[in-house]
N, C-alpha and C positions, 0 to 999 in steps of 0.2 A: 781582508782579502788582499793578497799581493797582486801587483801588476803583471807578474809572471804567469799567474793564473788567468789573466784577461788579455792575453796577446803580447805582453811584455813590452819593454822599451829599453833602449840603451841609455837613456837620459836619467840621471840620478833623481829619484822621486822625493825631493826634499825642497822646501821653501828656502830661498837663499837671497839675501840682500847685500850686494856688493857695493853698490853706489845708491845715491838718491834714485828714485824712480819718477820719471824717466832720467837716465843717467846721461853723462857727457856725450857718449857715442850716439845715443838715441836723439839727443838734442841737436847734434850735428846734422843727422839725416833728416830731422824734422825741419831745419832750416832750408835744406835742399827742396824738401816737399813744397814748401810755400811758393817756391819759384817754378815748380814744375806740375803740380797736381791741382785740378780744379778746387777752388775754395769750398764748394758745396759737398765735397766729399769729406766727412768728418770721422774722427776716430775717438772711441771711448778713452783709450789709454794709449798714448804715442810712445809706447816702449817697444821698439822695433825687434820683432821676433826673429831669431836666427835658428832655433830648433824647438821641437815640441813633441810630447809623448806622454802617454799615461794621463796624469792630472797636471803636468807641468808646462809652462811656456818659458823658454830661456830667451832673454833679450840680448841685444848688441853689446851690452855692459856686463853680461854675465849673471845678471839678476835671474833668479828662477821664481816665477809667479804661479801660484796656485790657480788653475783655470776653472771658474765657475760659470764659464759662458759657452764653451765648445764651438767658438765661431758663430754663435747664435744657433745652437742645436745642430750644427753640421757635422762636427767631428764626434759624434755619438760613439762610435767604435774605437775612439781614441785617435789622436793624431799619427799619421804615418803607421797605421795598423798593419802588422806584417802580411796579413791576408790581403788586404787592399794593395799594398805596395808590390807584392809579388805578381799578383794578376795584371796590375796596371803596367809594370815593368815588362812583363812578357809580351803584352799587347803592343807597347811602344816599339818594342824590337821588330815586331811582325809587320805592322803598318799603323799609320797615325790616323788616316782618314780616307774615306772613298765617297762618303755621303750615302746613307742607306737608300735614299731615293734614286741613287744611280746604280751603284753596286753594292747589294745587301751583304750582310755578314751574319753569321750564326749567332754571335753574342747578344745582338739586339733581341733576337726570337727567344733565346734562352732566358733572358731577363724579363721579357714580356710573360713568358710562361710562369716565372717565379712570382711576378707581381700579381697575375691573375689567380694564382693559388694562395698567396699570402693575404690579400686584402679581403675584408669582410664579405660573406655571401658566397653560397655554394653554386650559384647560377654561372651560366656560360659568360665569359668575359673576353674583352679585348683590351690592348693597351697601346698607347702611342707614347713614344719617348721624345723629349723636349730638352730645354737648357736650363730653365729657372722656374722658381715657384710661380712668379707672375705669368710666365708663359704658359704654365700648366693651367692656371686659373682661366686665362683667356681662351685657351682651346676648349676647356670644359664649357664654358659659355657657348662658344661656337657650336660645339656638339649638340648642346641642349636646345639651341634655337633651330638647328638643322632637323632635329628629331621632332620638335613639337610644332614648328612653323609659327612660334610665337616670339615676341620681343622682349618682354619685361624680365627682369632680374632682381630678386629680393635678396638683400643683404642685411647686415645687423649693426646696430650701435657698437662702438668700440672695435669693430672689425679691422683687420689688416689683411690686404690680399696682394699688395705689390705696388710698383711705381710706374708701370706703363699707363697710358691714358685711360684704358678701361679699368685697370685695376686701382688706379687713383680714385676713380669714380666710386669704386666699390669699397674703398678704404675710408674709414670714418674720420680719422684724426687729421685736422688741417695742417698744423705745424709739427714737424717740418715736411710732412709728406705731399701736401697738396698746395699749399698757399702760394698763389702766384703762377700756377701751371696750368690754369683752365683756358678755355672752356673744356669740360670733360664729356665722355661718352654719354649718350641719353639712355632712357628706359632703365635706370638703375634706381631702385626704391630701397629705403632704408627702414627696417622694422626694429621695435624695441627688443633688446637683448634680456634674457634672464640673467641677472647680476645679483646672486643672493645677498651679498654684504650691503648692497645699497637699494634693494628691491623691496621696499616696503610700500604698502598701500597707505591710504590717508590715516587709517586707525593705527598704524605702526605694526600691522600684522604682516608677516612674511608672505610674499606671494609664492605660491606653489609653482612647480614646473608646468603643470597642466594649466593653471591659471595664466601664467606667462605665455604659454603657446596660444592660448585663446586670444590674448592681446593681439599677437602676430596674425592669426587667422582673420580676426575681425578687421585689422588694418588693411590685409590684402583684399578681402572680400568688398570693403567699402570704398578704398582708395584706388585699387587697381584693377580688381576683377580677376579671380582665380584663373579663368580661361584665357587671360593674357599673359600669364607667367610662364616663361620657359624654364627657369631655373630658381631654386632657393639655394643659396650658397652660404655655408656656415662653417666656422671652425669649431669642431667639438669641445676644444678648450682653446679660447682665444689667446693668441700669443702677444703681440705688441699692445693689444688692449689692456693687458694686465694679468694674463693667466687666469682669466675668468672661467670658472667651472659652471655651467648652468645647473639650475636646480634640477633634481631628479625628475624624469618625466617630460621635461621640456622637448629633448631631442626626439624620442619616440612619438610623442604627439605630432610634431611637425613632420615627421617621415609619414605617418598615417595620413595627414592632411595632403601631403604632396602626392601620395599614391591615389588618393580619392579623387584628385583634381588633375591628374595627368601632368604634374609637375615634375621635373627632373631634380631629384635631391642630391646636391654635391657637397661632400664633406672635404673641406680644405685641411688636409693632414699635413701640410708642408713643415709645420713646426712640431706638431704634436705626434707625428708618425714614426715608425721604426723604433719600437721598444722604448721610446723616450718615457712614456707614462706607466709603464709596467704591464702593457699589452702591446702587441705589435703595432696596433692601431688604436687611437683614442676612442674611436666609434664603438670599439668592443666592449667598452665599460658599461654601456647600456643596451648592448646587443642590437644596435641598429645596423642595417645593411644599406648603405648609400647606393644610389644609382651610379654615381661616378665618384672616385676618390682622386684628389690630386696630391702628389708627393714631390718632394725635392729635399733639400737640406740634408738629412741623415741617410739619404739614399746611396751615396757613393763615397762615403769617407772623406769628403773634401773637394771632390771633382765635381765640376758643374754638370748637373743632370736633373731632370724632373720627368714626371710621368703623369698621364691621366689614364686610369684604369677603371673599367665599369662593364655595365651590361652590354653584351654583344650587340643586341638589337638597337641600342641607343648610339653606341660609337659608330657602328656600321651604317648609321643613316647618313654619314658623310661619304660622298662619292671619292673615287681614286683621285688623288692629287689635292684633295681639300685639306689634308692634315700633313704636317711635316716641317722641314726646315733644314737648312744646309748642315747645321751642326747637331741637329736633334738626334740623340742616341749615339753621340761621338763614341768610337769604339773603345778608346782608352777609358773614358768615364763608364762605359757599360761594363768593362772588365773590373774596375774598381768596385762598382755597385755589387757585382756577383761576389766579389771578395768580402764586402761589408755584409751582405746577407748571410753568407757563410759565417762570419763572426757572430752576427745576432743569434743564429741558430745553434752553432756548435759550442759557442762560449756561454751560452745561456744568459744572454744580456737583458732579456725580459725580466728574469728573476733578479738580476743585479740591479736593475732600475727599481724594483720594489725595496730591496735592501738600502740603497742610497736614500730613497724616499723616507724610510724609517728613521734613518740617522738625521737627515735634515729636519723632519718633523719634531723629533725630540729636542733638536737644538733651538728651533725657533719658538717652540712652545716655552722653552726656558726664557728666551728673549722676551716673549710676550708677558711672562709673569714678572719680570724685572722692569719692563718698559710698556706701559699701556698705549704708548704711541704706535705700537705694533697692533693695528686694529683688526686685520684680518689675516688669517693663514690659509692658503689654499693651493690646490694643484694635485697632481697624481704622479706617483713614482719619482722619477728623476726630473719632473717638470713642477717645481714648487716656486711659490712666491709669498711675499708678505707685503701687505698694503699698510703704508704709514700715514698716520693722521695726527692731527693736534690732540693734545691731552684732553680727555673728557668730551670728546666730540668725534665726529666722522669727517670733519673737514680735512680734505687732502693736505699732505704735508711734503710737497716736493723738495723743500730745502733740506729736510732731514734725510731724504733718500740720497740726494747729492752729496751731503757731508759724509755719510757713512760709506758710500762708493768711493769717495775721494780719499778717505782715510785708508780704506782697505787697499786702494791701488798703491798708496805710498808705503804700505807695508806688504806688498807683494801678494795680493789677492785681488783677482779680477772678478768684479760682480757687476752685473748690468742693471741699469734703471730702465724702467718701462712703464706702460699704463697711459690711458688717456690723460690723466691728471699729472703724469710724471712723478708719481709718489709710490711706485712698486718696485721692490728689489726682487729680481728673478734668479733663480738658481738652476742652471742647466749644466752640470758638471758631466764631463765624458763618463761613460759607464765603465771605463777602465781606471778611474781614480781610485786610490786605496782609501780604506776607512780612516787611516791615520792622517792623510792629507786633508780629507774632507773635515774631520773634526778640528784640525789645526786652522783651517780656513774660517771656521765658526768661532774659533777662539779669538781671531783677529776681528771678526764682526762684532763680538761682544765688546771688545776694546773700543771699536768704532763708535758704538751706541754710547758707551760710558763717555767717551771723549766729547761727543756731540751734544749729550744731554746732561752731562755733569753728574 
């Protein structure tokens, strides 16, 4: 499929190596960075981007890098998607800001209507617009607490929900997200996740989704008390934890338990939402209807925006003035989001995500056949990952993941390392990438494995 069929781009869709990566110009800029930018802000590949579109990132030295990261699932509709750019530019020329809490504007309402219609469930819904995924998660917790009059929040092993104080408490991984930043918000409890690749019982039998859910329910009942729980917050497919897809039946069982106990079920769709998995939302794969859905990343084609969408009676538990923020639902970001949603719908990007998933699956199965260090292949649609292990074991192999990613970067392919153990390569290409570029990227990854493993 050509990029012209998917929104197009003026940037030539070809991998191009002009200098070493990062090249001299990027290295010059990097030297300035060390004197100006906080050391705690890290970059996977310090090749400084000057243009991007389709499946290509062009750096300051003229290198053209195949993008398998999409800015961590943000530019799902492609960088500078024409539908996004056109709407955002028109809004910029009209006005940049009024604050919806002061002087409202119709775009906010139009986007809320869209999100109410798109998210799972046919019930009456409301939406609040915010700035980031973490802010959306925090507001979902606020809403759940206001609605239930309860305090406790249940989250899961391997979860990632953000970098604010509350969302750090909700996030599982200490380094680099939490270490040294406490104390954290209280009344956050962690439950065991369904992790099929590593979820064996003592006899080596795989734990079913229903059995994994029973572990969670037992933990809540015994350690917290269901009647103390305001919200159960879960990523339908975990992102930073390693693209963990829970066993079938796990999510529906938890939804049923939440309903029976008056607990607000929150689906954190920040990374998995907006066509990424081959459904508009990952919750749809098992037909669950969350009470609240948090969204961000792919919502606005690269502009900062997030949302909480869900049952009207839950969201409207919060009184006037209890939700909002100065920049929440910024008019330009809202316009970009309307353009992005138009692209998802009119360019059939849900179907495109499934096509991309088929190509990736074929290529990583080939890798696994040649290299048993590829221990697990998982994901849905254009949200795929491989977990790397030591040969003849399931011992995590983060060194191999780093080596493969480093080789790929030097050869103009950007791939991101993730996972609780740092041993997962995740594949998040923009849905506007061509089949040719995608296959070329995996040709380079095959070379990377051969180079690392001999």
